[in-house]
VOBA-1610 file (N, C-alpha, C; in pm, whole numbers, padded with zeros to 5 digits, always signed):
BEGIN
Met+01673+02400-00987Met+01566+02317-01026Met+01525+02227-00899Thr+01411+02232-00849Thr+01372+02155-00733Thr+01243+02069-00768Asp+01198+02085-00882Asp+01075+02009-00921Asp+01092+01860-00929Ile+01029+01786-00850Ile+01041+01640-00841Ile+01011+01578-00983Asp+00933+01642-01065Asp+00894+01592-01200Asp+01036+01579-01283His+01133+01652-01246His+01260+01659-01333His+01365+01553-01284Leu+01321+01468-01196Leu+01411+01367-01142Leu+01394+01234-01215Asp+01500+01165-01245Asp+01485+01035-01306Asp+01445+00936-01196Glu+01413+00811-01248Glu+01358+00709-01150Glu+01457+00678-01042Ile+01588+00672-01065Ile+01677+00647-00963Ile+01687+00757-00862Asp+01680+00875-00908Asp+01688+00997-00810Asp+01557+00990-00720Arg+01445+00963-00786Arg+01326+00946-00706Arg+01333+00843-00601Leu+01387+00722-00643Leu+01410+00620-00548Leu+01497+00657-00430Leu+01611+00725-00465Leu+01696+00769-00351Leu+01624+00867-00266Val+01547+00959-00321Val+01481+01060-00239Val+01380+00982-00141Arg+01307+00897-00205Arg+01199+00825-00122Arg+01273+00750-00007Glu+01382+00685-00038Glu+01459+00611+00073Glu+01509+00702+00179Leu+01556+00820+00135Leu+01608+00919+00230Leu+01500+00981+00315Val+01383+01001+00256Val+01265+01051+00326Val+01221+00948+00434Ala+01220+00819+00397Ala+01186+00718+00491Ala+01287+00698+00607Asp+01423+00720+00572Asp+01529+00706+00670Asp+01638+00796+00632Gly+01640+00911+00694Gly+01742+01015+00658Gly+01890+00962+00700Arg+01898+00857+00780Arg+02027+00800+00815Arg+02069+00676+00734Ala+01994+00654+00623Ala+02027+00539+00540Ala+02174+00553+00490Thr+02246+00449+00488Thr+02383+00446+00450Thr+02390+00456+00294Leu+02506+00505+00250Leu+02520+00502+00106Leu+02529+00353+00048Ala+02570+00263+00139Ala+02575+00119+00097Ala+02433+00064+00075His+02346+00104+00175His+02204+00069+00168His+02143+00125+00042Leu+02167+00258+00023Leu+02112+00323-00094Leu+02151+00257-00220Ala+02290+00226-00231Ala+02344+00166-00354Ala+02285+00028-00375Ala+02267-00053-00271Ala+02201-00182-00288Ala+02062-00171-00333Thr+01992-00077-00286Thr+01845-00052-00315Thr+01839-00009-00461Ala+01923+00083-00508Ala+01917+00138-00642Ala+01998+00053-00742Gly+02074-00046-00700Gly+02148-00128-00794Gly+02265-00048-00855Leu+02327+00046-00770Leu+02440+00123-00824Leu+02554+00101-00732Ser+02676+00152-00772Ser+02789+00157-00682Ser+02770+00266-00576Val+02841+00247-00469Val+02840+00345-00358Val+02879+00484-00412Ser+02982+00489-00499Ser+03033+00622-00546Ser+02934+00686-00641Ala+02861+00599-00714Ala+02754+00657-00803Ala+02636+00715-00725Val+02597+00646-00610Val+02493+00695-00529Val+02544+00822-00454Gln+02664+00826-00406Gln+02718+00946-00338Gln+02711+01064-00437Ser+02750+01047-00561Ser+02744+01150-00657Ser+02601+01199-00680Arg+02512+01117-00691Arg+02372+01146-00706Arg+02312+01219-00583Val+02341+01172-00464Val+02291+01233-00346Val+02353+01380-00328Arg+02480+01396-00357Arg+02538+01522-00358Arg+02477+01622-00458Arg+02445+01563-00583Arg+02376+01643-00673Arg+02233+01685-00636Leu+02168+01591-00573Leu+02033+01627-00520Leu+02039+01736-00412Glu+02147+01725-00329Glu+02157+01831-00229Glu+02196+01968-00292Ser+02286+01971-00389Ser+02329+02095-00457Ser+02208+02155-00537Arg+02127+02074-00585Arg+02006+02128-00660Arg+01893+02174-00576Gly+01909+02154-00443Gly+01802+02190-00351Gly+01691+02096-00342Val+01702+01974-00393Val+01597+01874-00375Val+01602+01819-00240Ile+01723+01785-00189Ile+01735+01750-00049Ile+01785+01878+00029Leu+01713+01922+00119Leu+01745+02046+00187Leu+01822+02024+00309Gly+01825+01904+00367Gly+01901+01877+00482Gly+01846+01748+00554Tyr+01913+01723+00665Tyr+01882+01599+00745Tyr+01868+01646+00888Thr+01749+01603+00947Thr+01723+01645+01093Thr+01672+01529+01170Ala+01687+01541+01296Ala+01628+01450+01395Ala+01491+01494+01425Arg+01387+01408+01416Arg+01252+01440+01456Arg+01238+01401+01599Val+01198+01492+01684Val+01194+01472+01828Val+01044+01463+01865Asn+01011+01361+01951Asn+00874+01357+02003Asn+00862+01462+02111Pro+00784+01573+02088Pro+00773+01687+02187Pro+00734+01634+02326Glu+00654+01536+02332Glu+00613+01482+02467Glu+00723+01429+02554Thr+00827+01391+02496Thr+00933+01329+02568Thr+01031+01430+02626Val+01021+01549+02592Val+01111+01657+02636Val+01043+01735+02754Gly+00926+01699+02795Gly+00855+01770+02907Gly+00715+01797+02863Pro+00642+01849+02959Pro+00492+01878+02932Pro+00494+01976+02821Met+00401+01948+02724Met+00392+02026+02605Met+00250+02041+02560Leu+00209+02162+02523Leu+00084+02194+02466Leu+00107+02231+02320Ser+00040+02170+02220Ser+00056+02204+02084Ser-00079+02266+02039Ala-00061+02363+01950Ala-00187+02431+01895Ala-00160+02484+01754Phe-00270+02484+01679Phe-00272+02559+01549Phe-00322+02698+01581Val-00257+02798+01535Val-00299+02932+01552Val-00317+02996+01410Ala-00441+03028+01382Ala-00470+03094+01253Ala-00465+03251+01277Ile-00395+03322+01187Ile-00377+03458+01206Ile-00431+03542+01083Thr-00490+03655+01112Thr-00536+03748+01011Thr-00498+03884+01045Pro-00443+03959+00945Pro-00403+04100+00980Pro-00527+04179+01019Leu-00497+04267+01118Leu-00603+04357+01162Leu-00627+04473+01064Asp-00521+04510+00988Asp-00531+04613+00884Asp-00482+04562+00755Pro-00574+04512+00667Pro-00534+04457+00543Pro-00459+04555+00443Ser-00464+04676+00476Ser-00401+04777+00392Ser-00249+04779+00425Gln-00205+04731+00536Gln-00067+04723+00572Gln+00006+04614+00499Pro+00141+04626+00484Pro+00212+04515+00425Pro+00187+04381+00486Asp+00182+04271+00408Asp+00168+04140+00454Asp+00305+04081+00493Asp+00358+04113+00607Asp+00488+04068+00653Asp+00483+03993+00782Ala+00373+03926+00817Ala+00353+03858+00941Ala+00469+03752+00957Pro+00491+03660+00851Pro+00600+03565+00875Pro+00730+03627+00916Ala+00771+03731+00857Ala+00899+03797+00886Ala+00890+03859+01034Arg+00779+03911+01074Arg+00759+03962+01203Arg+00764+03859+01315Leu+00718+03741+01277Leu+00709+03635+01381Leu+00831+03536+01383Arg+00920+03545+01285Arg+01025+03457+01272Arg+01109+03437+01399His+01124+03536+01475His+01209+03531+01604His+01141+03462+01718Ile+01013+03423+01706Ile+00943+03356+01815Ile+00968+03211+01810Asp+01050+03155+01905Asp+01088+03021+01902Asp+00979+02921+01915Glu+00875+02952+01984Glu+00763+02862+02007Glu+00684+02829+01880Ile+00700+02911+01776Ile+00634+02889+01652Ile+00729+02789+01567Glu+00671+02667+01550Glu+00743+02563+01479Glu+00734+02576+01332Ser+00614+02614+01286Ser+00603+02633+01146Ser+00497+02745+01110Cys+00501+02799+00989Cys+00409+02899+00946Cys+00376+02869+00802His+00246+02862+00781His+00193+02818+00649His+00090+02932+00593Ser+00117+02982+00471Ser+00025+03064+00408Ser-00096+02981+00359Val-00221+03020+00386Val-00333+02938+00358Val-00436+03016+00283Ala-00523+02933+00210Ala-00642+02989+00143Ala-00759+02980+00245Gly-00847+03068+00249Gly-00960+03074+00332Gly-00977+03200+00410Asp-01039+03202+00529Asp-01062+03317+00603Asp-00939+03369+00663Glu-00837+03288+00702Glu-00723+03342+00759Glu-00613+03353+00666Ser-00508+03428+00695Ser-00388+03438+00604Ser-00291+03331+00623Tyr-00264+03299+00748Tyr-00158+03204+00795Tyr-00209+03113+00896Val-00154+02981+00898Val-00173+02894+01011Val-00035+02871+01073Leu-00020+02882+01203Leu+00105+02853+01273Leu+00088+02723+01361Leu+00190+02650+01362Leu+00197+02537+01452Leu+00282+02585+01571Val+00230+02588+01689Val+00305+02635+01801Val+00310+02527+01915Arg+00422+02535+01990Arg+00436+02440+02107Arg+00481+02522+02229Val+00407+02504+02335Val+00434+02576+02456Val+00422+02475+02576Ala+00459+02524+02697Ala+00453+02432+02819Ala+00317+02416+02869Ser+00236+02520+02861Ser+00106+02522+02934Ser+00005+02612+02865Ala-00117+02604+02912Ala-00225+02693+02865Ala-00192+02841+02897Arg-00132+02863+03007Arg-00094+03006+03039Arg+00018+03052+02945Ala+00105+02969+02914Ala+00217+02997+02819Ala+00158+03030+02677Leu+00047+02950+02640Leu-00011+02973+02514Leu-00088+03107+02513Glu-00142+03141+02624Glu-00208+03277+02633Glu-00109+03383+02611Asp+00012+03365+02689Asp+00112+03468+02667Asp+00164+03481+02529Leu+00189+03364+02466Leu+00238+03353+02329Leu+00144+03426+02231Leu+00021+03398+02249Leu-00086+03464+02161Leu-00075+03611+02168Gln-00055+03666+02287Gln-00042+03816+02305Gln+00080+03869+02234Arg+00196+03790+02239Arg+00311+03819+02171Arg+00296+03825+02026Ile+00224+03717+01969Ile+00193+03713+01829Ile+00113+03831+01779Arg+00011+03865+01863Arg-00073+03974+01826Arg-00002+04103+01815Thr+00078+04121+01910Thr+00155+04258+01925Thr+00261+04265+01815Ala+00338+04152+01794Ala+00446+04150+01696Ala+00402+04171+01550Ala+00287+04119+01520Ala+00244+04109+01378Ala+00114+04190+01354Asn+00057+04247+01456Asn-00071+04329+01441Asn-00170+04240+01371Val-00199+04123+01433Val-00298+04028+01380Val-00400+03984+01484Arg-00509+03930+01432Arg-00609+03866+01512Arg-00578+03711+01505Thr-00597+03649+01619Thr-00563+03503+01629Thr-00694+03420+01656Arg-00683+03299+01609Arg-00785+03197+01642Arg-00711+03071+01661Ser-00726+03006+01785Ser-00654+02891+01823Ser-00727+02765+01830Thr-00662+02658+01791Thr-00712+02520+01805Thr-00609+02438+01877Ile-00640+02387+01998Ile-00540+02310+02075Ile-00545+02162+02017Ile-00427+02104+02003Ile-00410+01968+01948Ile-00424+01875+02062Leu-00516+01786+02066Leu-00528+01680+02175Leu-00435+01569+02153Gln-00430+01511+02032Gln-00349+01402+01996Gln-00308+01401+01847Thr-00184+01361+01816Thr-00136+01356+01684Thr-00128+01208+01648Phe-00194+01165+01540Phe-00193+01028+01498Phe-00074+01003+01406Tyr-00038+01081+01321Tyr+00078+01084+01237Tyr+00121+01223+01201Asp+00251+01228+01181Asp+00309+01359+01148Asp+00442+01336+01078Gly+00484+01440+01003Gly+00609+01433+00931Gly+00611+01342+00803Arg+00495+01302+00759Arg+00490+01214+00644Arg+00528+01293+00523Ala+00619+01249+00444Ala+00660+01320+00318Ala+00590+01246+00199Tyr+00514+01313+00134Tyr+00461+01257+00012Tyr+00539+01295-00106Leu+00572+01191-00194Leu+00644+01221-00310Leu+00563+01155-00427Pro+00535+01226-00526Pro+00457+01170-00634Pro+00541+01062-00706Glu+00469+00959-00750Glu+00539+00858-00824Glu+00590+00899-00950
//
C-alpha cells in the first residue's frame, strides 16, 4: 500500500518532515510529532517497508559539478505498431535523468543532462537509434525551483 490517503495524520506529518529534510533526526521528528523516538523510528521503518518512503538521496546542483546543459527531450515511436518499450531501451543511458510517460503528441518526455550542445546532439542520435524514436528537444535555460514534493493534506 503506497497511497498517501491511507496514512494517518502522524504518518503524513513524518513524511512531510522527511520530504523537507531527508536528514531530519529521529529526535527532531519525535519532537515535531509529539511521540517518543522509538515510536517515530517504528513508524518510519513501517513507512519504508510499505514503500511510502522509497529512499534518501542527496540532491546535487548540476551546475556545481561542471559545465552542464539540461534539456527536455520528447520522444515518439517511429513505428507505433512496434512494442512500446522505449523506457527499457533507454534505461542504460546515464545522461537521461528521468523518463516520464505523458499525454499529448509525444509518448515520453526525458530530462537529460550533458556537457555541451555537441554532447546533446550525440545523445539525441543515441536515443533515436536505441529506441527507434523521433525526438523534439527543449533546452533548459534556467531552473527556478526543482525537486518540490507535493503531498496532499
